C-alpha positions as CSV (number, residue, x, y, z in Angstrom):
1,X,-18.0,21.6,6.5
2,X,-15.3,19.0,6.7
3,X,-13.2,19.0,9.9
4,X,-9.7,18.8,8.4
5,X,-7.6,21.7,9.6
6,X,-7.0,24.5,7.1
7,X,-4.1,24.7,4.6
8,X,-2.9,27.7,2.6
9,X,-3.6,26.6,-1.0
10,X,-5.5,24.2,-3.1
11,X,-4.1,20.7,-3.4
12,X,-4.7,19.3,-6.9
13,X,-5.8,15.7,-7.6
14,X,-6.5,14.3,-11.1
15,X,-9.1,11.7,-12.0
16,X,-9.5,10.0,-15.4
17,X,-11.5,7.1,-16.7
18,X,-10.0,4.7,-19.1
19,X,-11.9,3.6,-22.2
20,X,-12.2,0.1,-20.8
21,X,-11.3,-1.5,-17.5
22,X,-8.8,-3.7,-19.2
23,X,-5.0,-4.0,-19.2
24,X,-2.8,-4.9,-22.1
25,X,-1.4,-8.5,-22.0
26,X,1.7,-8.2,-24.1
27,X,4.9,-7.1,-22.4
28,X,6.7,-4.8,-22.4
29,X,3.4,-2.9,-22.7
30,X,4.2,-0.4,-25.5
31,X,1.6,2.4,-26.1
32,X,-0.7,1.9,-29.1
33,X,0.0,5.4,-30.4
34,X,3.3,7.0,-31.4
35,X,2.8,10.1,-29.3
36,X,4.9,13.2,-30.1
37,X,6.8,13.0,-26.9
38,X,7.3,9.2,-26.9
39,X,11.0,8.4,-26.5
40,X,11.1,5.0,-28.1
41,X,9.9,5.8,-31.6
42,X,8.7,2.7,-33.5
43,X,8.0,0.5,-30.5
44,X,4.3,0.5,-30.7
45,X,1.6,-2.0,-29.8
46,X,-0.9,-3.1,-32.4
47,X,-3.4,-3.8,-29.6
48,X,-5.0,-1.1,-27.4
49,X,-3.2,0.0,-24.3
50,X,-5.8,1.8,-22.2
51,X,-3.4,2.0,-19.2
52,X,-0.7,3.9,-21.0
53,X,-3.3,6.2,-22.6
54,X,-4.8,6.7,-19.2
55,X,-1.5,7.7,-17.5
56,X,-0.9,10.2,-20.3
57,X,-4.4,11.6,-20.0
58,X,-4.0,11.9,-16.2
59,X,-0.7,13.8,-16.5
60,X,-2.5,16.1,-18.9
61,X,-5.5,16.5,-16.6
62,X,-3.1,17.7,-13.9
63,X,-2.0,20.4,-16.3
64,X,1.6,19.5,-16.2
65,X,3.7,21.3,-18.8
66,X,0.5,22.1,-20.6
67,X,2.3,24.6,-22.9
68,X,4.1,21.7,-24.6
69,X,1.3,19.1,-24.6
70,X,1.1,17.2,-27.8
71,X,4.6,18.3,-28.9
72,X,7.9,16.4,-28.8
73,X,8.9,18.8,-26.0
74,X,6.2,17.7,-23.6
75,X,7.8,16.7,-20.3
76,X,5.1,16.5,-17.7
77,X,7.3,15.2,-14.9
78,X,10.1,17.6,-15.7
79,X,9.1,20.0,-12.9
80,X,9.6,17.1,-10.4
81,X,12.5,15.1,-12.0
82,X,15.8,16.5,-13.1
83,X,18.6,14.7,-15.0
84,X,20.9,12.7,-12.7
85,X,18.3,11.9,-10.1
86,X,17.3,8.5,-8.7
87,X,13.6,7.8,-9.1
88,X,11.9,5.2,-6.9
89,X,8.7,3.8,-8.4
90,X,6.9,1.9,-5.6
91,X,4.1,-0.4,-6.7
92,X,1.9,-2.6,-4.5
93,X,3.4,-6.0,-5.0
94,X,2.0,-7.6,-1.8
95,X,1.5,-11.1,-3.3
96,X,2.5,-13.0,-6.4
97,X,-0.9,-14.8,-6.9
98,X,-4.5,-14.6,-5.8
99,X,-5.0,-17.4,-3.4
100,X,-8.7,-17.6,-4.2
101,X,-8.0,-18.0,-7.9
102,X,-9.4,-14.6,-8.9
103,X,-7.7,-11.9,-10.9
104,X,-4.3,-11.2,-9.3
105,X,-4.5,-7.6,-10.7
106,X,-7.3,-6.9,-8.1
107,X,-4.4,-7.2,-5.6
108,X,-1.3,-5.9,-7.3
109,X,-0.3,-2.9,-9.5
110,X,-0.4,-3.8,-13.1
111,X,3.1,-3.5,-14.9
112,X,1.6,-1.6,-17.8
113,X,0.9,1.3,-15.5
114,X,4.5,1.2,-14.2
115,X,5.8,1.0,-17.8
116,X,3.9,4.3,-18.7
117,X,5.1,6.1,-15.6
118,X,8.7,4.9,-16.2
119,X,8.6,6.3,-19.8
120,X,7.7,9.8,-18.5
121,X,10.5,9.5,-15.9
122,X,12.8,8.5,-18.7
123,X,11.9,11.6,-20.6
124,X,12.5,13.8,-17.6
125,X,15.9,12.2,-16.8
126,X,17.2,12.9,-20.4
127,X,19.5,10.0,-20.4
128,X,21.2,10.6,-17.0
129,X,20.0,9.0,-13.7
130,X,18.3,5.9,-12.5
131,X,14.8,4.4,-12.3
132,X,14.2,1.8,-9.6
133,X,10.9,-0.2,-9.4
134,X,11.0,-1.7,-5.8
135,X,8.8,-2.9,-3.1
136,X,9.1,-5.1,0.1
137,X,6.1,-7.5,-0.4
138,X,4.4,-9.7,2.2
139,X,6.6,-12.6,3.5
140,X,4.9,-15.2,1.3
141,X,5.2,-13.4,-2.0
142,X,7.3,-15.5,-4.4
143,X,9.2,-12.7,-6.2
144,X,10.3,-15.0,-9.1
145,X,6.6,-16.0,-9.7
146,X,5.7,-12.3,-9.5
147,X,8.2,-11.4,-12.2
148,X,6.9,-14.3,-14.3
149,X,3.3,-13.1,-13.9
150,X,4.0,-9.4,-14.5
151,X,6.7,-9.9,-17.1
152,X,8.6,-7.1,-15.5
153,X,11.8,-8.8,-16.7
154,X,10.6,-7.9,-20.3
155,X,10.1,-4.3,-19.2
156,X,13.5,-4.2,-17.6
157,X,15.2,-5.7,-20.7
158,X,13.4,-3.3,-23.0
159,X,14.8,-0.3,-21.1
160,X,18.2,-1.9,-20.9
161,X,18.4,-2.1,-24.7
162,X,18.8,1.7,-24.7
163,X,21.8,3.7,-23.5
164,X,21.7,6.2,-20.7
165,X,19.2,5.9,-17.8
166,X,19.5,2.8,-15.8
167,X,16.4,0.8,-14.8
168,X,16.3,-1.8,-11.9
169,X,13.6,-4.0,-10.4
170,X,14.3,-4.8,-6.7
171,X,12.9,-7.0,-4.0
172,X,13.8,-5.2,-0.8
173,X,13.1,-8.1,1.7
174,X,15.6,-10.0,3.6
175,X,13.6,-13.3,3.5
176,X,10.5,-14.9,2.2
177,X,8.5,-18.0,3.0
178,X,6.9,-20.5,0.6
179,X,3.9,-21.0,2.9
180,X,3.5,-20.3,6.6
181,X,5.8,-18.0,8.6
182,X,7.5,-20.9,10.2
183,X,11.3,-21.3,10.8
184,X,11.4,-24.4,8.5
185,X,9.8,-22.4,5.6
186,X,12.0,-19.3,5.8
187,X,14.3,-18.7,2.9
188,X,16.9,-15.8,3.1
189,X,17.1,-13.1,0.4
190,X,19.9,-10.5,-0.3
191,X,17.7,-7.6,1.0
192,X,18.2,-4.0,0.2
193,X,21.7,-3.2,-1.0
194,X,21.5,0.2,0.8
195,X,20.4,-1.6,4.0
196,X,17.7,-0.7,6.4
197,X,17.5,2.7,8.2
198,X,16.1,2.7,11.7
199,X,13.7,5.6,12.3
200,X,12.6,6.4,15.8
201,X,9.6,8.7,15.8
202,X,9.6,8.9,19.6
203,X,6.9,11.3,20.9
204,X,5.9,12.1,17.3
205,X,4.6,8.5,16.9
206,X,0.8,8.0,16.8
207,X,1.6,5.0,19.1
208,X,3.3,7.1,21.7
209,X,1.5,6.7,25.0
210,X,-0.6,3.9,23.5
211,X,-2.4,2.5,26.5
212,X,-1.7,-1.3,25.9
213,X,1.8,-1.7,24.4
214,X,2.2,-5.1,26.1
215,X,-0.7,-6.4,24.0
216,X,0.5,-5.2,20.6
217,X,0.7,-7.7,17.7
218,X,2.8,-7.1,14.6
219,X,3.0,-9.0,11.4
220,X,4.2,-12.4,12.7
221,X,4.4,-14.5,15.8
222,X,7.3,-12.7,17.6
223,X,5.2,-10.2,19.7
224,X,8.1,-9.3,21.9
225,X,10.0,-7.9,19.0
226,X,7.1,-5.6,18.2
227,X,6.6,-4.6,21.8
228,X,10.3,-3.9,22.3
229,X,10.3,-1.3,19.4
230,X,7.0,0.3,20.4
231,X,7.3,1.1,24.1
232,X,7.5,4.6,25.6
233,X,9.7,7.0,23.6
234,X,11.1,4.1,21.5
235,X,8.8,4.0,18.5
236,X,11.0,2.4,15.8
237,X,10.6,1.3,12.2
238,X,13.1,-0.2,9.8
239,X,12.8,1.5,6.4
240,X,14.5,0.7,3.1
241,X,17.6,2.6,2.5
242,X,17.0,2.6,-1.2
243,X,13.7,4.3,-0.7
244,X,14.9,6.9,1.7
245,X,17.9,7.7,-0.5
246,X,15.7,8.3,-3.6
247,X,15.3,11.9,-4.9
248,X,11.8,11.2,-6.0
249,X,9.3,8.5,-4.9
250,X,6.4,7.8,-7.2
251,X,3.8,5.7,-5.3
252,X,1.7,3.4,-7.5
253,X,-0.8,1.6,-5.2
254,X,-3.9,-0.5,-6.1
255,X,-7.4,0.8,-5.5
256,X,-8.4,-1.7,-2.8
257,X,-10.3,-2.1,0.4
258,X,-8.5,-3.2,3.6
259,X,-9.6,-5.3,6.5
260,X,-7.7,-3.4,9.2
261,X,-7.8,0.3,8.0
262,X,-10.6,0.4,5.6
263,X,-8.7,1.1,2.3
264,X,-5.3,0.3,0.9
265,X,-4.0,3.2,-1.2
266,X,-0.9,5.4,-0.9
267,X,-0.5,5.6,2.9
268,X,-1.3,2.0,3.8
269,X,0.8,0.9,0.8
270,X,3.8,2.4,2.6
271,X,4.1,-0.9,4.5
272,X,6.1,-1.8,1.3
273,X,8.8,0.6,2.4
274,X,9.4,-1.3,5.7
275,X,12.0,-4.0,5.6
276,X,11.0,-5.5,9.0
277,X,7.2,-6.0,8.9
278,X,7.1,-7.2,12.5
279,X,7.7,-3.6,13.6
280,X,4.4,-2.7,12.0
281,X,1.7,-2.8,14.6
282,X,-1.4,-4.7,13.2
283,X,-3.8,-4.9,16.2
284,X,-4.0,-5.2,20.0
285,X,-4.9,-8.5,21.7
286,X,-8.3,-8.9,23.2
287,X,-11.7,-7.2,22.7
288,X,-12.4,-3.5,23.4
289,X,-13.7,-4.3,26.9
290,X,-10.4,-6.0,27.6
291,X,-8.4,-3.0,26.2
292,X,-7.8,-4.5,22.7
293,X,-9.2,-4.4,19.2
294,X,-8.5,-8.0,18.0
295,X,-12.2,-8.6,17.6
296,X,-15.5,-6.9,18.6
297,X,-17.1,-7.4,22.0
298,X,-19.9,-10.1,22.0
299,X,-18.6,-11.7,18.7
300,X,-17.4,-15.0,20.3
301,X,-18.9,-17.5,22.6
302,X,-17.1,-18.4,25.9
303,X,-15.6,-21.5,24.3
304,X,-14.5,-19.5,21.2
305,X,-12.8,-16.9,23.3
306,X,-10.9,-19.7,25.1
307,X,-9.9,-21.0,21.7
308,X,-8.6,-17.6,20.5
309,X,-6.7,-17.1,23.7
310,X,-5.2,-20.6,23.5
311,X,-4.0,-19.8,19.9
312,X,-2.2,-16.7,21.1
313,X,-0.7,-18.6,24.0
314,X,0.6,-21.1,21.5
315,X,2.1,-18.4,19.4
316,X,3.8,-16.7,22.4
317,X,5.2,-19.9,23.9
318,X,6.2,-21.9,20.8
319,X,6.2,-20.1,17.5
320,X,7.8,-17.0,19.0
321,X,10.8,-19.1,19.9
322,X,11.6,-19.1,16.2
323,X,13.1,-22.6,16.2
324,X,12.2,-25.7,14.2
325,X,11.9,-27.7,17.4
326,X,9.3,-25.4,18.9
327,X,7.5,-25.2,15.5
328,X,7.1,-29.0,15.6
329,X,5.6,-28.9,19.1
330,X,3.2,-26.2,17.8
331,X,2.3,-28.2,14.7
332,X,1.4,-31.2,16.9
333,X,-0.6,-29.4,19.6
334,X,-2.4,-26.9,17.4
335,X,-2.4,-28.6,14.0
336,X,-3.4,-32.0,15.3
337,X,-4.9,-31.9,18.9
338,X,-6.8,-28.6,18.4
339,X,-7.8,-28.6,14.7
340,X,-8.5,-32.4,14.5
341,X,-10.2,-32.9,17.9
342,X,-11.1,-29.8,20.0
343,X,-12.3,-27.7,17.1
344,X,-15.0,-30.2,16.5
345,X,-16.4,-30.2,20.0
346,X,-17.4,-26.5,20.3
347,X,-14.0,-24.8,20.3
348,X,-13.8,-24.1,16.6
349,X,-14.2,-20.6,15.1
350,X,-16.8,-20.2,12.3
351,X,-15.4,-18.6,9.1
352,X,-17.6,-15.5,9.4
353,X,-16.2,-14.9,12.9
354,X,-12.7,-15.8,12.0
355,X,-12.8,-13.1,9.3
356,X,-13.1,-10.4,12.0
357,X,-10.3,-11.8,14.1
358,X,-6.8,-10.2,14.2
359,X,-8.2,-6.7,14.0
360,X,-10.1,-7.1,10.8
361,X,-12.9,-4.6,11.6
362,X,-13.7,-0.9,11.8
363,X,-12.9,-0.9,15.6
364,X,-9.2,-1.5,15.0
365,X,-7.5,1.4,16.8
366,X,-4.0,0.2,16.3
367,X,-3.2,-0.3,12.6
368,X,-4.2,3.2,11.5
369,X,-1.5,4.6,13.9
370,X,1.1,2.6,12.1
371,X,-0.1,3.9,8.8
372,X,0.2,7.5,10.1
373,X,3.7,6.8,11.4
374,X,4.8,5.5,8.0
375,X,3.3,8.6,6.3
376,X,5.3,10.8,8.6
377,X,8.5,8.9,7.8
378,X,8.1,9.1,4.0
379,X,7.1,12.7,4.2
380,X,9.7,14.0,6.7
381,X,12.5,11.5,7.4
382,X,15.8,12.2,5.6
383,X,18.3,9.7,4.3
384,X,19.6,9.0,7.8
385,X,16.1,8.6,9.3
386,X,16.0,11.9,11.1
387,X,12.8,13.9,10.9
388,X,12.8,17.3,9.2
389,X,10.3,20.0,9.0
390,X,10.2,19.9,5.2
391,X,9.9,16.8,3.0
392,X,13.5,15.8,1.9
393,X,12.3,14.1,-1.3
394,X,9.7,14.8,-4.0
395,X,6.5,12.7,-4.0
396,X,4.0,11.8,-6.7
397,X,1.3,9.2,-6.9
398,X,-0.8,7.4,-9.5
399,X,-3.4,5.0,-8.1
400,X,-4.0,2.0,-10.4
401,X,-7.8,1.6,-10.3
402,X,-8.4,0.2,-13.7
403,X,-9.2,-3.0,-11.9
404,X,-9.6,-2.6,-8.1
405,X,-10.2,-4.9,-5.2
406,X,-13.3,-5.1,-3.0
407,X,-14.9,-7.2,-0.3
408,X,-12.2,-9.5,1.3
409,X,-9.3,-7.1,0.7
410,X,-6.4,-6.6,0.7
411,X,-5.2,-10.2,0.0
412,X,-8.2,-12.1,-1.6
413,X,-10.5,-9.4,-2.9
414,X,-13.1,-9.6,-5.7
415,X,-12.2,-7.6,-8.8
416,X,-14.0,-4.3,-9.2
417,X,-13.7,-3.2,-12.9
418,X,-13.5,0.5,-12.0
419,X,-11.6,1.8,-15.0
420,X,-10.0,4.8,-13.2
421,X,-6.6,6.3,-12.5
422,X,-6.2,8.9,-9.7
423,X,-3.0,11.0,-9.2
424,X,-1.2,14.0,-7.9
425,X,1.7,15.2,-5.8
426,X,0.1,14.9,-2.4
427,X,-0.3,11.2,-1.4
428,X,-2.9,12.0,1.4
429,X,-5.1,14.1,-0.9
430,X,-4.9,11.4,-3.6
431,X,-6.0,8.8,-1.0
432,X,-8.9,11.0,0.2
433,X,-10.2,11.4,-3.4
434,X,-9.7,7.7,-4.1
435,X,-11.6,6.7,-1.0
436,X,-14.5,9.0,-1.9
437,X,-14.6,7.6,-5.4
438,X,-14.8,4.1,-3.9
439,X,-18.0,5.2,-2.3
440,X,-16.6,5.7,1.2
441,X,-16.6,8.7,3.6
442,X,-13.0,9.8,4.1
443,X,-14.0,11.4,7.4
444,X,-14.7,7.9,8.8
445,X,-11.3,6.5,8.0
446,X,-8.9,7.3,10.8
447,X,-5.7,7.2,8.8
448,X,-6.9,10.3,7.0
449,X,-8.6,12.3,9.8
450,X,-6.2,11.6,12.6
451,X,-3.0,12.8,11.1
452,X,-0.7,14.6,13.6
453,X,-1.2,18.4,13.7
454,X,2.5,18.8,14.4
455,X,3.5,18.2,10.8
456,X,1.8,19.6,7.7
457,X,0.9,16.8,5.2
458,X,-0.7,19.4,2.9
459,X,-4.3,18.3,2.9
460,X,-6.6,18.3,5.9
461,X,-9.8,20.0,4.5
462,X,-12.0,18.4,1.9
463,X,-12.8,21.7,0.4
464,X,-9.1,22.5,0.0
465,X,-8.7,19.6,-2.4
466,X,-9.4,20.6,-6.1
467,X,-10.2,17.7,-8.5
468,X,-9.2,18.0,-12.2
469,X,-11.4,15.6,-14.2
470,X,-13.8,15.4,-17.0
471,X,-16.0,13.3,-14.7
472,X,-18.3,16.2,-13.9
473,X,-19.8,14.8,-10.6
474,X,-16.4,14.2,-9.0
475,X,-14.8,17.3,-10.3
476,X,-17.4,19.4,-8.3
477,X,-15.7,18.3,-5.1
478,X,-15.9,16.0,-2.1
479,X,-18.6,17.5,0.0
480,X,-21.6,15.8,-1.6
481,X,-23.1,12.8,0.3
482,X,-25.4,11.3,-2.4
483,X,-23.2,9.7,-4.9
484,X,-21.4,6.4,-4.2
485,X,-19.5,6.6,-7.6
486,X,-17.7,3.3,-8.0
487,X,-19.6,1.7,-5.1
488,X,-16.9,-0.6,-3.8
489,X,-18.1,-3.2,-1.3
490,X,-16.0,-2.9,1.9
491,X,-14.5,-5.7,3.8
492,X,-17.2,-7.5,5.9
493,X,-15.7,-6.1,9.1
494,X,-16.4,-2.5,7.7
495,X,-19.9,-2.9,6.2
496,X,-22.2,-0.2,7.4
497,X,-19.4,1.9,8.8
498,X,-17.4,3.7,6.1
499,X,-19.9,3.9,3.2
500,X,-20.9,7.4,2.2
């Protein structure tokens, strides 16, 4: 039997399969059927919209307001959302393009899924309240390009043409960079209008008493900033005020593999709630024999280890200064002397080894702790960032797995045409089911199995999760070990470790 600690009642997760693993391509992504509950009568697509139909089918599979299904009164999110509330829909908008030229929707949430969810929020709000679609993407996400690609402006303008509920689309970041995270490339952004809330988890952090805080590495080159916020009882994160102030957060992640924590779903997707990514621990310098998890033992030759350590020395002594002057020194020494000369005389790192560097393998013992901390914040931190014993906001999730991402995830994955949507109230339970559908063993993924026992996340036994689905094999539960279902290929650093 699974080893999650017991909970008192079944946690429900729904799974539906779409007719085809295909998104609509015409914004604002109207449904192709004038459903009885549809609030925008007459605005119908003449082309199939499998995403909208799938979201509707999923809400029905979860048995939400079943007594009114297929009537004008059906309000599946009405138990969760009340008029006057602020609803935060949080997609995965990590990047604005696929840098290997493949389908960008193997990386980011498709706007047609967001449109369908927003429609059911609109129904529940009954003309009073606010819907915010917001995320804090990676530093090199061009938000203007993202809007142009997703046509979210068309979705926003459609809602704005109707009176009542307000709809906004927000970039929560304070800056972005058109290329590298260098001072000369950084461009400021307005940031979150409600500011950033500092949350100190203290002894409740999964990083508390971490044995090597001086070797921690965050999102960018300024390691001392990461270390300063993750030492002793100071375990701090900066979280979007807009998100913490929302009455309801609906997480809409992508079904994707991840190089540092195995999978990117709801919990890992919470990095998009953080307005300072450098407070998010990514890995620990060195190999395990050196007290780190940056790369496996015996991966590198002696010269290659010297090259890796030289790179980190360059980061700490030049890029971490965060000035254009020191950036230029780094560009000359690293970009010219090292890459043009020394890399060709035995100090270069082959691509297959470079892929495992920076904690991109199953032995990463740092990043999952950051994920657990973010889960604790979104589950238990109030508007002021103080931890409570009960969740101060309502949560819901729909995972966009119509097209997922496999292999080199989360940033340059191959598309997996999975054709599924997975959802429910419990973010952790939804993630566990999603990982199992991907063909992975949830009990081998630390972000799921190592959640702190001090707080009740509502799902810690596989047999306490009930799956509602017409997919017979998965509806029978998570205990079986023979079916790989969607058979996602893991990141190369995780091959042979997390598959069922």
